[in-house]
PLY file of the C-alpha trace (Angstrom):
ply
format ascii 1.0
element vertex 246
property float x
property float y
property float z
element edge 245
property int vertex1
property int vertex2
end_header
33.60 -59.17 -6.31
32.35 -60.54 -2.99
29.11 -59.30 -1.55
30.61 -57.94 1.65
28.67 -56.02 4.30
30.56 -52.90 3.26
29.55 -53.22 -0.38
25.94 -53.97 0.59
25.87 -50.80 2.72
27.17 -48.80 -0.26
24.43 -50.12 -2.51
21.84 -49.36 0.13
23.03 -45.73 0.36
22.88 -45.36 -3.41
19.37 -46.83 -3.47
18.30 -44.51 -0.66
19.65 -41.49 -2.57
17.83 -42.65 -5.71
14.59 -43.11 -3.77
14.87 -39.57 -2.36
15.73 -38.00 -5.72
12.07 -37.41 -6.77
11.44 -35.77 -3.40
14.34 -33.36 -3.84
13.26 -32.61 -7.40
9.71 -31.83 -6.27
11.04 -29.68 -3.43
13.21 -27.70 -5.83
10.35 -27.30 -8.29
8.06 -26.07 -5.51
10.69 -23.54 -4.45
11.02 -22.25 -8.02
7.23 -21.94 -8.37
7.03 -20.16 -5.04
9.73 -17.66 -5.94
8.15 -17.07 -9.34
4.78 -16.35 -7.69
6.35 -13.91 -5.22
8.17 -12.08 -8.02
4.99 -11.97 -10.12
3.01 -10.52 -7.23
5.70 -7.95 -6.56
5.62 -6.83 -10.17
1.82 -6.73 -10.28
1.34 -4.85 -7.00
1.49 -1.09 -7.61
3.76 1.05 -5.52
1.78 2.81 -2.84
1.24 6.48 -3.71
2.29 9.29 -1.38
0.02 9.36 1.63
0.65 12.91 2.79
-2.68 14.58 3.38
-3.23 18.24 2.64
-3.88 20.04 5.93
-7.42 21.31 6.30
-7.44 25.07 5.82
-9.69 27.32 7.87
-12.70 28.80 6.09
-11.69 31.67 3.83
-12.74 34.98 5.35
-11.36 37.03 2.48
-13.39 37.81 -0.61
-14.18 34.90 -2.92
-15.97 34.94 -6.24
-15.51 34.82 -9.99
-13.70 37.16 -12.31
-15.48 38.76 -15.25
-14.22 35.80 -17.31
-15.70 33.30 -14.87
-12.53 32.12 -13.12
-12.79 31.51 -9.40
-10.67 33.61 -7.08
-9.96 34.17 -3.41
-8.56 37.34 -1.90
-9.15 41.05 -2.33
-9.50 41.97 -6.04
-7.62 45.17 -5.18
-4.70 43.32 -3.61
-1.27 44.58 -4.76
-0.24 41.11 -5.90
-2.34 39.11 -8.34
-1.50 35.43 -8.79
-2.91 33.39 -11.66
-2.49 29.62 -11.48
-3.11 27.38 -14.49
-3.74 23.91 -13.13
-5.34 20.50 -13.48
-7.02 18.65 -10.61
-5.37 15.37 -11.65
-1.88 16.88 -11.90
0.43 15.55 -9.13
2.51 18.73 -9.23
-0.60 20.85 -8.72
-1.50 18.75 -5.70
2.01 19.22 -4.32
1.66 22.97 -4.78
-1.54 22.89 -2.72
0.19 20.75 -0.10
3.16 23.11 0.17
0.93 26.19 0.47
-1.42 24.59 2.99
1.44 23.31 5.13
2.92 26.82 5.26
-0.51 28.38 5.98
-0.21 30.55 2.89
-3.80 31.82 3.00
-3.40 33.29 6.47
-0.13 34.93 5.49
-1.12 36.44 2.16
-4.81 35.95 1.28
-6.44 36.95 4.56
-4.09 39.92 4.99
-5.17 41.47 1.68
-1.76 41.12 0.04
-2.69 38.58 -2.63
-5.61 37.74 -4.86
-5.35 34.16 -6.15
-7.10 33.27 -9.41
-7.47 29.65 -10.52
-7.64 28.94 -14.24
-8.38 25.44 -15.46
-5.93 23.78 -17.85
-7.16 20.18 -18.00
-4.45 18.05 -19.61
-6.95 15.72 -21.17
-4.45 13.76 -23.25
-2.75 12.37 -20.13
-5.33 12.83 -17.33
-8.63 11.14 -18.06
-10.42 12.83 -15.13
-9.05 16.32 -15.78
-12.06 17.57 -17.72
-14.55 15.90 -15.37
-13.04 17.38 -12.21
-12.70 20.81 -13.77
-16.40 20.86 -14.68
-17.32 19.39 -11.30
-15.51 22.17 -9.44
-17.53 24.76 -11.37
-20.72 22.87 -10.52
-19.68 23.03 -6.86
-19.20 26.75 -7.32
-22.86 27.01 -8.31
-23.58 25.75 -4.77
-21.18 28.29 -3.20
-18.72 25.58 -2.16
-16.12 26.01 -4.88
-13.04 26.36 -2.66
-13.91 23.55 -0.22
-14.47 21.20 -3.16
-11.35 22.53 -4.88
-9.27 21.44 -1.90
-11.16 18.15 -1.53
-10.38 17.18 -5.12
-6.68 17.67 -4.56
-6.71 15.99 -1.15
-8.44 12.90 -2.56
-6.47 12.83 -5.83
-4.27 9.88 -4.86
-7.40 7.83 -4.13
-9.13 8.19 -7.49
-6.44 8.94 -10.04
-5.81 6.11 -12.53
-8.90 4.16 -11.45
-11.05 2.62 -14.18
-14.12 4.32 -12.69
-12.99 7.26 -10.56
-16.21 9.28 -10.69
-17.90 7.81 -7.58
-14.88 8.68 -5.42
-14.64 12.14 -6.98
-18.31 12.80 -6.30
-17.96 11.48 -2.76
-15.05 13.85 -2.09
-17.16 16.77 -3.30
-20.12 15.73 -1.15
-17.88 15.36 1.89
-16.75 18.94 1.25
-20.33 20.21 1.39
-21.75 19.83 -2.12
-25.20 18.39 -2.78
-24.95 15.16 -4.76
-28.19 15.49 -6.73
-27.36 19.04 -7.77
-23.85 18.00 -8.78
-25.10 15.12 -10.90
-27.75 17.29 -12.56
-25.12 19.91 -13.34
-22.69 17.36 -14.75
-25.37 15.55 -16.78
-26.40 18.86 -18.33
-22.74 19.66 -19.15
-23.42 23.08 -17.65
-19.78 24.17 -17.53
-18.29 22.13 -20.36
-18.04 25.10 -22.72
-16.47 27.26 -20.01
-13.80 24.66 -19.26
-13.11 24.22 -22.96
-12.72 27.99 -23.29
-10.35 28.02 -20.31
-8.27 25.29 -21.94
-8.19 27.09 -25.28
-7.21 30.35 -23.60
-4.27 28.69 -21.83
-3.12 27.02 -25.04
-3.31 30.34 -26.88
-0.77 31.65 -24.37
1.54 28.78 -25.26
1.01 26.93 -22.00
1.25 23.16 -22.00
2.15 22.16 -18.45
0.73 22.46 -14.97
1.08 24.05 -12.56
1.99 27.28 -14.32
1.90 30.36 -12.11
2.05 34.05 -12.97
2.60 36.75 -10.35
1.63 40.19 -11.65
2.08 38.86 -15.20
5.56 37.43 -14.51
5.83 33.66 -14.89
7.44 31.88 -11.95
10.22 29.37 -12.47
9.99 26.75 -9.77
13.27 25.45 -8.42
12.26 23.89 -5.10
9.40 24.05 -2.62
6.46 25.76 -4.29
5.69 27.86 -1.23
9.19 29.30 -0.92
9.43 30.07 -4.64
6.04 31.82 -4.61
6.78 33.62 -1.33
10.09 34.92 -2.71
8.33 36.30 -5.79
5.50 37.87 -3.77
7.85 39.52 -1.29
9.88 40.93 -4.19
6.70 42.46 -5.62
5.84 43.89 -2.19
9.33 45.23 -1.69
9.92 43.04 1.34
13.59 42.49 2.19
14.45 38.80 2.71
0 1
1 2
2 3
3 4
4 5
5 6
6 7
7 8
8 9
9 10
10 11
11 12
12 13
13 14
14 15
15 16
16 17
17 18
18 19
19 20
20 21
21 22
22 23
23 24
24 25
25 26
26 27
27 28
28 29
29 30
30 31
31 32
32 33
33 34
34 35
35 36
36 37
37 38
38 39
39 40
40 41
41 42
42 43
43 44
44 45
45 46
46 47
47 48
48 49
49 50
50 51
51 52
52 53
53 54
54 55
55 56
56 57
57 58
58 59
59 60
60 61
61 62
62 63
63 64
64 65
65 66
66 67
67 68
68 69
69 70
70 71
71 72
72 73
73 74
74 75
75 76
76 77
77 78
78 79
79 80
80 81
81 82
82 83
83 84
84 85
85 86
86 87
87 88
88 89
89 90
90 91
91 92
92 93
93 94
94 95
95 96
96 97
97 98
98 99
99 100
100 101
101 102
102 103
103 104
104 105
105 106
106 107
107 108
108 109
109 110
110 111
111 112
112 113
113 114
114 115
115 116
116 117
117 118
118 119
119 120
120 121
121 122
122 123
123 124
124 125
125 126
126 127
127 128
128 129
129 130
130 131
131 132
132 133
133 134
134 135
135 136
136 137
137 138
138 139
139 140
140 141
141 142
142 143
143 144
144 145
145 146
146 147
147 148
148 149
149 150
150 151
151 152
152 153
153 154
154 155
155 156
156 157
157 158
158 159
159 160
160 161
161 162
162 163
163 164
164 165
165 166
166 167
167 168
168 169
169 170
170 171
171 172
172 173
173 174
174 175
175 176
176 177
177 178
178 179
179 180
180 181
181 182
182 183
183 184
184 185
185 186
186 187
187 188
188 189
189 190
190 191
191 192
192 193
193 194
194 195
195 196
196 197
197 198
198 199
199 200
200 201
201 202
202 203
203 204
204 205
205 206
206 207
207 208
208 209
209 210
210 211
211 212
212 213
213 214
214 215
215 216
216 217
217 218
218 219
219 220
220 221
221 222
222 223
223 224
224 225
225 226
226 227
227 228
228 229
229 230
230 231
231 232
232 233
233 234
234 235
235 236
236 237
237 238
238 239
239 240
240 241
241 242
242 243
243 244
244 245
């Protein structure tokens, strides 16, 4: 076969393609590595938690204190409606309950008007929430400084910041201090395990009632079944107890 210009041009194109082949292979390999890295990062990066912040409630003007069993309450002890909440400071549902109530200004509607006394009973789900016991004891330590309810709200408001961290305690303590607690007094109280037995007793009491989930809410001894927004479900039950027509 003669070595015509046409055949020479064909060989040149083939040679050019062969010379560019390593380049295309490297480019493809780089693309695969890049896509793999992006996918790996996407899988490793946690989904951002809900960012909704619990509205700051006004200072409670109604009565606050502890029951004869040591549980913290807010509202007139002689109120016609008594609500008992079994909860865990690391429980997302408990935080949502606080968010729903705060958004609807529940305290102004029912606590400050003398209609409801709200009693908080600790049920730390220690098997699934590693900070449940710690935060429960911490809230009682804050109560020793007369800032139980501000710290109570601060723990829920900051929950999405410290939950699931390897070392959540510094953020938990900071939230309590920001709410008005004294750090040294808190640390002394926690180091002494001042309220450990009380929280254990609260846990045991809840379990003896057959409770194993939070939040669990009783209104005048009737357990509430939640079907939607916590506020509306609780409001419906309260108004029924008060004889209020919807």
